[in-house]
N, C-alpha and C positions, 0 to 999 in steps of 0.2 A: 329487615326484609319484610315485605308485605305481599299479599296475594290479592289480585283483583277478582278472582273467582275461586275462593277457597273450597267451595262445595265440590269442585272436581276432584279433590283429594279422596273423597269417599270411594271413588272408582278403584282405589288401590286394593280394597278388600275383595270384591268379586273377581277382579282380574288376577289378583295374586292367587286365589283359590283355584281358578281355572288353570293358571300356569303350573301350579303344584300338582294338580291332578292329571292334566293332559300333556303338559310340555316338559316332563322330566327328561333330563339328558345329562349323563355324567360328564364331569370334567368342565373345562373352561366355557363351552357353549352355554351351559346353564347359568353361569354367573353373568354372561353377557345378556342373556334373556331377562334376567332380573333387573339389570341395569337399564335395559331398553324400556322396560315397563315403568320404572321410576322416572326416567327422563320424559317419556310421553305424557304421563299423568301430571308431572310437575309443570310441563309447558302449558297444558290445558288450564292449570290453576292460575296462570298469569303472574308469576313471581316478579317482584320489582325490588330493586336495591334502592333504599332510601338514603339520600344524601342530606344531612342535617344543615349544611351551610351552603345553600345554593343562591344566596343573594336576595335582594328585595327589588320590588318594582315601585317606582314613584311616578305618578302621572300628574303633571302640572296642568290645571284647568284655568284658562285665561279668559276673562270677560272682555269682549271687544265691542260691546254695545255703545250707543251714542252717549250714554251718561258718563262713560269713563273719561278721565282727563286725557289730554293730548299725549302726554309722555307715558301712558300706561303700557304701550307696546314695548318701548325701550326698557322700562323697569322690569317687565316680565321676561324679556330676553336676557337681561343681566341675571335674574334669579335662576333661570334655566342653566345659564353658563356656570354659576356657582355650584349648582347641584351636579352637573356633569363632571366638574373637577373633583368631587368627593366620591365618585363611584369606586367601589371595591370590586374584586372579581365576582362576577355573577350579578352585580347590581345593574339595573336598567332604568332609563329615564324616557318618558314619553310626554308629548305635548298635545293638548287639545285646546282649540279656541271655540268660543260660542257666542252667539247672540240669540236669535230666535231658535237656531239649531246648533248642534255641535259638529265641528269639523276636526279631523285628525291632521294635525300639522306635522307630527313626527311620531312614528310608531315606537314602541318600546325598544331601546337600543342600548347595548353595552359599550359601544364605541361611537366615535364621530361627535360632531358639534352641531347644535341647533342653528339652522340657517335663516331664521326669521319667519314671520307670519306671511303666508302666501295664499291661503285658502279664503275665498270670499264668504262672508257671513252677512246675514240680514241683521243690521244693527238696530232695528226698530224695537227689539225685545231683548230680554236677558233671562233666559230660561235656565236657571241654575240646576233645577231638578233633572232636566233632560241631559245636561252636561255631566252630572254625577253618574247617571245611568250609563252614559257613553264611556266614562272613565272605567266603570266596573266591567263593561264589556271588553275594554282594551286589556285588562289584566286577566290572563287565562286562569281557568280553574286549577287549583293546586298551588298557585303562587300567592304570596302575600305582599303587602307593602303599605303605601300611604297615598292619599290624594291631597294635593295642595291646590286650593282655590285662590286665584288672584282676581279680586273683584271689589266693587264699591259696595256690594250688599244690596243694591236696588234690584231685587229679583222679581221677575214676572213668571207667569205660568203656575204650575202646581207647587205646593209646599215642598221645598227642598229637603226638609227633615225626613220625609218618607224615603227619598233616595239615599240619604245618609244612613238610615236604619238598615236598608238593604245591604249597603257596603259593610256596616258594622257586623251584620250577621256572618259575613265572610272573614271577619277579623281585619278589615281595612278601615282605619280611622280617617277622618277628613280634617286636615289642617287648613288654615287660611292666612292670607296676607291681604289686608285691606289697602287698596289704592283708590282714592276718591278725590273728587274735586274739593277745593276749599269752600267752606260754607260762606255764602254771601250774606251780608247784613240786610240786603233787600231782595226779595223775590216776589214779583207780581205775577200771579198765575191765574189763568181762566180755568176754573173748576168745571164749569158746565155751561152749555147754551141749550136751553130747553125750548122746544117748539111743540105745537099740538101734533098728535099722531097723523092727522090729515085734516084738510079743509077743502071747501069747494071754491071754485073760481069766483072772485070778487066778494069773498066773505072776509070781513075784518077779523083779525085775530091778534093775540098778544103772545110775545115771546120774551124770554128773560135770560140774562146771563148772571153767573155768580163768579166773582173775582176775589181771590184770596191775596191779601197783602200782609207781609211780615212786619211792616212798619207804615205809619202814616206817610202818604206821598200824593202829590198831584201829578196825574198822568193824563194820557190821551186815549180816548176810546174811539174806535172806528168799527162800524157795522156795515157789511157788504152783503148784497144779494146777487148771486150769479155774477160777481165781479163788479157790480154797480154799487157805489158808496151811497148808503141811506143815511147814516149818522156819522158825524165826526166832530169831536170837540173835547175840551178838558173835563176832567172829573177828579174830585177830591176823594181819594181812597183812605179809609180808616183801617187800622190794624185789625185783621181778621177777615171774615167773609163780607163781601159787598154785593148787594143785589142791584142789577141794572135792568129795568123794565123797558120794553120796546113794543111798538104796534106796527102792523103792516097789512097790506092787502095785495093779492096777486090776481092778475087779470086772466091768465091763460093756465089751463091744466098742465100737469107735468111735475117733474121733480125740481124743487127749488133748493139751492145750496146757500146757506148763510155762513158767514165768517165774521167772528168777533175778534178784534185785535186790540191789545192794550200795550201801551208804551210808557216807560218812566225812566228818567235818568238814574243810573246806578243799579239797574236791574241785573242781577248776577246770573240768572237762568233765563235765557231768551227763548228756549225751546218750548216752554209752556205758556207763552204769551198769546197763544192763538186758541180760539174755540171754534168748533164747526158743528153744524147740524144740517140735516136735510129734511125737507117738508114735502109731503106728497099732496099736491093739489088735485083733487078728484075731478074727473070728467069722463065723458065717453071714451072708449078705447080709440087710440089714434093709429093711423097707418103711416109709417115712416118710409117714404120713398127716397132712396138714394140714387140719383141720376144726374147726368150732365145735360139733360134736356128737360128743364122744369116746365116747359110748355109743350111737351111732346104728346104723342098719342097715348102713352100709358098714363101720364099725369092727368090728361083730359078725361080719359075713361073713368078713372077712379073718382075724380071730382064730380062727374055727372052721375055717379052711382050714389051720391049722398054720403060718402064716407068722410070722416074727419081726417084730412090729409095734411101731412107735414112733409113738404118737399125740400130736400137739402142736397147739396153736392156731397159726394162720398167723403167721409172723414173717419178717423180712428174712433170707432164706436166704443162706448162703455155701457155697463149696466145702468149707470146713472142716466145716460141719455135714452135708454130703452125703457125706463120706468113709465108705466102708463101707456105703452105702445102695445097694441094687439097683434100687429104683424109688421115685419120688415120686408120691403120689396127692394131687391138689388137689380137695377136695370143695366146690364152689361157693365158691371163694376169690376175692375181689377182687384184681386185680393190684397195687393200691396198697399192700396189706398185705405184699406180698413186697418192695417197694422196687425202685427202678430198678436198683441194683447186683445185687439178688437175682434179677431177671429175666435179667440178663446171665449170672449164675452158673448159673442153671438151664439156659440155652441151651448154655453150655459143657459142663455136666454131661452133657447128652444127646448133643450132636453130637461132642464131642471125647473125653469120658471114657467113652462107651458106656453111660450110665445109661438107665433107663426112666422114662417119664412117663405118667400117667393123669390126665385132666381130666374131671370130671363137670359136668353142666349145672346151671342155675339162674339166678336174677336177678342174681347176682354173678359170673357166669362168662362166658367167651367174649367177644363184642363188648361186651355190657352191663357186663361186669366189667372193662373197660379193657385187654383183651389185643390189641385192634386197634392196629396200628402199634407193637407192643412186640417185644422180642427173642424172645418165646415164640411169636408168631404164625406165623413160618415153620416152626416145629416141628410144628404141628398138621396132621393129615391132612385137615382141612376148612378151607375158605377163609372168612374173616370179611368178605368184600367186601360192599358195599352194592348192593342191586338194587331195581328199581322196586316189587316187591311188598312191600317192607319200609317204604314211606313211610307216615307218619301223615297226619292231616288237616293243612291248611295251617297254617303256624306263622309267628309274628312273634317275632324275637329281637333284643334290644339288647345289644351287646357293649361293655363298658367296660374299657379296658386301662390299667393303671398304667404311666405313662411317666416316673416320677420319676427322680431322678439315680441311685438304687440300681439301676435297670434298665440302666444303662450299664456295669455290672461285667461282666467277661468270664468265661465258663465255660472249662473246660480245653481245649476244642477251638478256642478263639480267637474264638468268636462272643460277642456280648453277650447278656445275659438278655433284652433287648428283642427281639433278632433271633430267639431261640428261641421266645419267646412269640408273635411275629408269625407265625412258621412254623406254630405250633399253630392260630392263628386262621384262617389261610388254609386249612389242612386241614379245619377245622370248617366253614367256609363252603362248601367243595366238597361237603359231605354234604347240603346243603339242597335242597329241591325247587324247581322253577321257579315254583310258586305261593306259595312262602314269601316273607317280607319280612325284611330285616335292616338294622341300622345298626351302625356301628363308630365309637367315639370313644375318644381317648386323654386321660387325665386326670393332671395333677400338682396344681398349685395352682389350675388352671383347666382348662376343657374345650377340647380340640383336636379338631375334627370331621374325621374321615376321609371319611365319607359319611353322610348322613341315612338315615332309614328308606326303603328302596328295594326294589322287587320284584326277586327273583333273576333272573326271566326277561329283564329288561332288561340284564343283565350287571353284574358288580360290579368295581370297580377293585382287584383283588387285588394288583396291583403296588404301589399306594400303601400297602396294608396291610402288605405284606411288607417295605417299606423301614423303617417304624417310626422312632422317634427317642426319645431320652432327654432329658427336660427338667430341671427343678430342683426342689428341695424334695421333700416327700413327697406321697402321693396324698391329696387332700381327699375323704374318703369321702362326706360329705354332698352335696357338689357333684356327684359322680359319680352317686349314686343319683337325685338330682333330674333330671339329664340323661337317665338311663335311663327315668325315669317319663314325662318329656315325649315321648320318642321312642316308647315302647311303647304309650302311650295314644292315640297318633295312628293306630294300626292297628286294624282291625276283625276281625282273624283270630280264629278260635275258640280257638287256643292261643297265649298270649303269655308270653314268658319273658325275664328279664334275667340276664345272666351277667357277674359282676364278677370281674376278675382284679386282685389287689392283693398287695403285699408284706406278709407277716405281721409284719414288724418295723418297718414304716414307714407304717402306715395312720393318717392323722391327721384331725382336724377332722370327726368324725362328724356334728356339728351336729344337724339335725332328722331324722336317719335313721329314728327310730322312727315319726314321723309319715308319712314317705314310704313306709315299709314297710307301715304300716296302710292307707294309701290303695291301694297296689298289691294288697294282699291282698283288699280290698273289691272291686277290679276284676277279681279272679281272675287276677292276674299272679303268677307264681312267680319266685323269685330264688335263684340258685345262686352259690357263691363258690369261686374257685380261689385259694388262698393260697400264695404262694411262701415256703417256710420250713417250720417245724415247729409242732406244737401248743404248744410251750413258748415260742414267741416272744411279745414283749410285746403285740402286737395280735391274737394268735390268737383270744382269747375274743370280741373284737368281731366278727371275721369269722364265727365260729361262730354268734353271736347273729343276725347278718344272715341267714345261710342258714336258721336255725331259724325265725325269724319270717317269712321269705320263702317258706317251704314248699318249699325246694329242697334241694340237696345241698352238702356242704362237702368240698373236697379240699385236701390239703396236699402241696405238691411240694418236698420237701427238696432234691432234685436237679433243677436247672433243665432238664436234658435230657429230663425226663419230661413237660414241658408239652405238646408236640404230642400225646402219647398221651392225656393227661387232657382236653385240649380236645375230642378226637375222642370220648372216652367220654361226656362230658357232652352233646355234640350228638346222639350216637346215642340216649341216654336220652330226650331231648326230642323229636327229629324222626323217629326210626326205631322200628319195631316188630321188633326182632330176637329177641324171645321170644314164642313162640306160646303163649297161655295157655288154649287150648281142647284138650279131649281128642282124641287121635289114635290110631288103631289102627296096629299094626306088622306088618311082614312080614319073613320071613327072606330075607337076601340070600345070594348064592353063597359069600361068604367067612366065613359063620358057623362052619363047622367048624374054622377056625383057632384058635378059643378052646376047643376040646375038644368033648366030647359034650354038646350042649345041645338042648333040645326045640325043634324047628322048627315044631311045631304048637301051637295054643293059646296064642299070644303075647298078652300083655296090652295094654291101652290105657295110654298115658301121659297124665297130666293136663296136660302142657305140655312144651315143648322149645325149645331154642335153635335158631333157624333159621340154618343154615350150608349150605355147598355143598361137595360132595366134590371134592378135588383130583385132577388126573390122576395115575394110577398108584397111588392110594391104594385100600385094600381097604375094602369096606363089608359089615358083618355084619347090620345091621338098618336098615330105613328105614320112613318113615311111608306110610300108605295114603291120605292126604289129597291135595289138589291140589298141595301142594309137593313130594311124593315126596322128602322131605328125608332125609339120613342121620341116624340116631340113634346108631349105633355104627360107628365107622370106626377104622382103624388102618393104620400103615405104618412101615417103617424110616426113620430120619432120621439121617444121618451115621453115627456108630458105634453109636447107640442106637435105641430103638424108642419109638413114641408111640401111645397109644390115646385116643380121645375118645368119651365117652358124653354126648350132648347132652340126655339126660333128667335130671331131678332125682331123685337116689337116695332122699333122705329129706327131704321138705318138703311145701309146700302143693300142688305140682304133680306129685307122684309118681304119683298115680292107682293103677291096678291093678298097677303095677310092684312095689309093696311086697309084694304077696301072690303074686307069680309064683314058681312052684316052681323055675324055672331062674335066679333072680336071683343067688343066692350062687355058683352055678357060673360064671355069666357074669362076675361081679366078680372071682372068683379067677382065671378064665382070662385076663382082661385083664391083671391084674397079673403073673401068671407069664409071659405072652407078652412083656411089655415087659422083664422081667428077663433074658431070654435074648439081649438085644441085642448084648452085647460078644462073644459066642461063646466057644469054648474057647481058653484061652491056651496049651495044650500044657504042656510042661515048661520053657519059657523063663522066665528069672527077670530081672526089672528091678530094679536097685539105684540108689540116689541118694546122693550125698555132697557136702557143702558145705565149701569151704575159703575162708574170708573171704566174698567175694561171688561166688566162682566155683562154679557148680554143675556137677557131673560126674555123668552118668547112663550106666550100662552095661546091656547086655542080653546075658545068657549063654544060649546054646543047649545043650541036653543032648547028650551024646555020641551020635552016630548019628542025631540028629534032622535031618530034611530042612531045609536052609537056604533062606531066602527068595530068590526070584529078584530082587526089588528091595530096595534098602536101606531099613531102617526109618527113621522120622523121630521126633524128639522134639518134643512139643507141650507148652509150658509155660503153665499156667493160673494167673492170679492168684487167690488164695483169696478175696478180698473181692468179686470180680466187677467191679471198677472199671477194670481194664486190659483190653487186647486180647490174646487168645492169640497166642503166638509159636511158629512152627514152625521147627525147626532140623534139617537133615539129619544123620544119624549116619554114622559111618565104621567100616570094619573095623579092629579093633585086634589081633585074633588070629583063628585059624581058626574059632573058635566064639564070638567076642565082637565086638559093635559098641558104640561109645561116642560121646557127644556132650558138649560143654562149652558153657556159656552163662554170661555175666556177668549176675548178677541186678541189675536196675536200681534197686532200692530195698528198703526194709524191708517186712516182711509175710510171709505164708505163700504158698508156691508149690507147685503140684501138677504134677509131671512125669507125662506120659502118653506111652507109646511106641506109635506106630501101626505095626502089623505086618500089612500087607495089609488084610484086612477085620477083623482083630482089634485090640484095644487092651489094653495092660497098664499098670496104674496103679502107677508106682513110688512109694515112700514119699515123702510131702510133706516139704518143708524149710522152715525159718523163718529169716529174716534180721532180727535184732532192731533194728538201726540202720544208717543209711547208712554205707558203707565209709569215707567221709571223716572219720568220727568215731573211726576206729581210732586207738590210741595213736600219737602222733607229735608233732612240734614244728614251729615255723615255719621252721626251717632246712631241714628235709626238703622242705617245700613250695617254698622258694626254689630249691633244687637242681633240682627238677622244672621250674620255670619257666625257669631258666637253660638246661637241656637242650633245652627246646622252642625258645627263642630262638636258641640257638647253631647250630641246623640251617641257618637261612637268613641268618645274619649279623645277627640282631636284638640289641638291647641292653636293659638295664634303664633305664627312664625315671623317674628321680627328679624330673626337671623336664620340663615339656612344651615349654619353649622350644626352638625350632629343629627341631621334629619335621617340619614341612612342608618346611623347607629340606633336611633329610636324605632326604626321600622323593624318589624319582626322578620326573622330569616325564613325564607321559603324552604320547603322540602323538595329537593330535586329527586326525581325518580328515574332509574335506569331499568328498562324492561329487560328481563333475563330470558323470556320465552324464546326469542330467536336463537340465543346461544344454546338453550336446551334442545331445541329442534335440530340444530346442527350436530350436537353430540349424539342425539338419538339416531340420526342417519348414519353417523360413523359407527355406533354400536351395532346397528343392524348389518352393515357391511362386514364388520369384524366377525360377527356371529356366523354369517354365511361362510366367510373364508375359513374360519377355524373349523367349522363342522365339515366342510367339504375336503379340505386339504391337510389338516393337521391332526384331527381326532382319529382314533382307531375305529374300524368298522363296528357297527352296532350289531350284537348277536341277534339272530333271528329267533323269534319265539316259536315253541312247539305248540301247535294247535291240536288239542285232544277233543275228538268228537264224542258226543254222548252215545253214539251208536257203536263205539269201539268195544269189542268183546275180548276179554283175555282168554287165551287158549292154553289149557294145561298140557304138560308133556305126557305122552302115552306111557302107560304102565300096566302091569298085570291086573286082570279083573279080579275082584274079591269073590270068594266062594259064594255060590248062590244061596246055600242053606245056612250059611254062617249067621249066627245072631248079629244083629246090628251093633250090639254093644261090644262085640269082640273085634269089630273092624277098627283098625288103626289107620290113621291118615298116613298116606304115602308121602314121604318126603320128596319134595321137588328135586328134580335132577339139577345138579350144578352145571352151569354152562361151561363148555369146554373153552380152554383158552384160545383154541384155533377158530372158534365160531365167530362169524362176522357179527358186528354189533347189530342189535335189533333195529329194524327200520322204524322210522317215525310213525306212530299210530295216526290213523286217519280214517276217513270214510272208505277209501279204496281197500285199505288193509282189513277193515271190518267185514266188508263184502267178500273179500277173498277167503277170510277165515270161515265165514258162513258157508261158502261153497265147499270148502274142504270137509267140514263136518257132514254136509249132505252126502258127499261121495262116500264117506266112511260108513254111514248108515246103510247105504245101498249095497256096499260090499258085504256087510254082515247079513 
């Protein structure tokens, strides 16, 4: 037995003395009181019964990175099955898989069988250290066991021996089983592709590649710049490193991507045959205008302002495309054309890299353009919230959700596609009016009703929608549309709409969909479709046709995480009026001078505008004179950058008099130039970046005599494709005028380092990692030595056989808390003491209280002779009480007063 709080036993001494002094009671009640005291104090001490044979925990950690052989998953599943067959009572087996991060495939369990690997992992890395820490977190404190690592030993990230030491401190050794690819006799690998940190336009420069060959071979070398082949031809590689020099010249400023590829017959590792590098070609900051009107009013105004303008159709932007860009201008661009990673890249570009952003209005912008609930929404100086004045007439909507087995696949954040879609539906339902009606059904090969057509004012079971589920087979589109027709035609609302969500690669059995769509069209019911996938998927054309014949809209969500935003966009388009399509006059607001010298009088009417609401601390330059008094031009700093929002349409159906306003070009130029000043002056400090393997090193050098910052700068690393999360790393002083930071790149791709220096940001040259570090030249023996080093820290061994693993694992100590039992016994003892004292014990004798004022009264007797000498007096014997006399009354204050009165009367009589 042990105690979790043995200090509480000290209370026995003072409480026992108190009970002995003040709580004495003869008979059984006293024994019960002592028992109650012992039980209460014992419960406070937290006693626990220790079981010495409570089994062991074994966590199997499986490497699922790209360097593992194809059969690694099958081998790992067989090993887990062997361990499960050896479990004794109390033994538990858990399974973790890992790549860049660790995922729990199966919690620790005493029963059941492992069902295989289902959790998605990023296979670009192999972080053994993080996986061991996750295994330690899976084993609860107080339990012991072992960790079995199934890997090829090609580890990335931190040194895994540190995690092994932390496990060893808990008595948990790390065993391993190596599963690796066979060593190839030939491996041709690009070790590096080195380019200058930066060059100017039309400046010749040299770049070079280093290729490692394990044997002499004649191969092919190909060098590309932005996809264009510059060099291609044979090359005789000798064993060891080979240097390949190149020369080039770039005409235009911007970021240039180089790709070096080597090929040779018999190469056993193809993943490391590619080298990549990015080169920054310096030039004046550019303005990137994304528009469908390259010769429109906005493009003409910016060109005439003398800005370096790059006009392109909207595309999925990346930080690579935004390098060297001072401001991005979105002219009435739908958010879906930028892509979900592009929206994240744009947010990082403004907040972290100090870029500028200008958004203009129209039917494809702001809330109606899908920016609500997007990463760009927090950047805007106006809120896209929904208010009462935006509601349309009453609406009826039928939502049909694909719940086929493909919806059970997990997205990178661990949720299933179904859970993400359900989140989108719940968000869409919250945008409806109390007078609206809605129904939600899930469909696979049959219809599963969540709730039928119901008024919103009665409340909706949103919790049932959010739970969702994944069924089997594909979605039967014909059945789904028929169910939507039945639900929607049961409503008499003026606006009726059907929203179908379906997998673009798994939409089956359209059946009589054309007949259903024709009937819905005849009843003035519209149909929109959200397709999970791309326009190239097998069933994408079917979904396009449904939306076209249904008179609705079609969306494709290549990234499942964009579904909540798209569901909101569609619901806003149907149920809300976020674009005011009536002319409105403008008035100048106090912050108009921020954009330069603009005419404050004679402002034009706009033909329409996006209805938004000014955020706190944002500046407003123009607002409407209608009942909304809505902002039309607003701006504010956001993070390290600046953002301006023009809610009017610059060049379109609703431009109105704005097109002929004399101050339009000056206003557009002022907005763009204001946002380009977001990063501030960088002074003479210089940021440099260098990559060695997957280790990135960034330095910041201050000019001699320049005032040093009071707080240390920090390094922010931005993924070029926008798919990852920015990482911030503190920098440290390396010299009296230099700070530096190092970071291990987690995977392949382009990375943009940004140094935050107070309110300023400095963009260091970007770097590219062509392939995961685990594909660097090496062999299975090197991986084996890594695993042996990790196991040797805590006394682990190589497990060629799973037999006896549980016998070798130390037994855990099971603990059973006794405090609840003691509390129950204490309550029983208390009730027993009360019952015995009240009903079974003899009455307690009452104490006689003797007051200090009590005076004893002597019995009367003959008075002694007056002249008799004192020595002759003999004391008079007290008279014996007669048997018939009543017992004396209890002495007290009243009796003492009575005696005093009697003596006073006797003296008066004499």
